[in-house]
C-alpha positions, 0 to 999 in steps of 0.5 A: 823447074819449079817457080813461085807465084806470090799474092801481094796486096796493091800497096806493096806491089806499088812499093816493090815496082818503084824500088822502095820495097826490097824484102817481102816478109812471109810466115813460110818459105818455099823448099827451093834453093835460091835463087828462084823466080817469083811471079807477082800477083796483085790482089783485088782492092777491098775498099771502094767509095761511092759518089751519087750512083757512081763507084769510084777507085779506092786507094787500092787500085793499081794501074799503069801510068806513063809506063809506071805502076802506081797506086790511084794517083788521081785515077778514077773511073766508073764501075770496077772494070779490070781493064783499067787496073792491074788488080787480079793480074800477074804484074811482073816477076823477080828473082828471090836470091836470098831468104833471111830467117828472122827471129827478132822483128825489131830491126831497123834494116828490116823495117826499111827494106820491107816498108813495114814498121817494126810493130806491125812486123812483130804483130805479124810474127806473133808467137811464131819462132821464125818468119822469113824475109824474101829478097827481091832482085832483078825485078821486071814489071810487065808492059802488059800484065798476064792473066792468072790462067796463063800459069800452071800447077806443078805437073805430075810426071812419070818415070820417063818424064811424061806428064799424065793428067790423071783424067779418066779416061786419059788414053789416046786411041788410034784408028786401030784401037791401039793405046797411044802413049802421050804427053798431056802437056802438048796433046791432052784436051783435059790438061788445061782443066787439070793444071791451069791455075784458076784461083790465086794462092792466099800467100804463095804456091809453086808453079811449073817451070816459071811460065804459063803452059800455053807460052 
């Protein structure tokens, strides 16, 4: 079953985590029936400030504070160690239980639910006929964020439901030199290279089964 991995900027991750943002606006939508599961990837900070020789956190750093996801909040450290932040991590998941087709961007309820003002929504929509409001429900923020590498691209299955990673050669041969028909998910050493997600999506992408291949 397909799920979705969605890249979200840190400031919006914070608002989602504290319950202020309940709609995510996108120019596209998955070809999936609702409800479906979405995994939240928090993007990297883009701004930093320096004091003497030390590099401090920008307002775009997201981290856990007393069990809550928060932005900056006076938190600062030397360098840009990922250990201190939730940036470049999968920080949680939600169920998208509804997607609105939005033709008119100047809507008060949309502004409030998305935490984006009407003018910015209109600019984002531009000349596009329609944009989409993904509804966020059943939100779960992880106590420990997950690495991107724990998630997998959509598998290619044959008619018998067996996953083949198409690596050449991708055949197992027994001690008698006979081909072994196998499932790459559990047996093939090339599977991780083929299917493990190494780079985050620019917007969103389908992922396999809603979980990491090594779960």
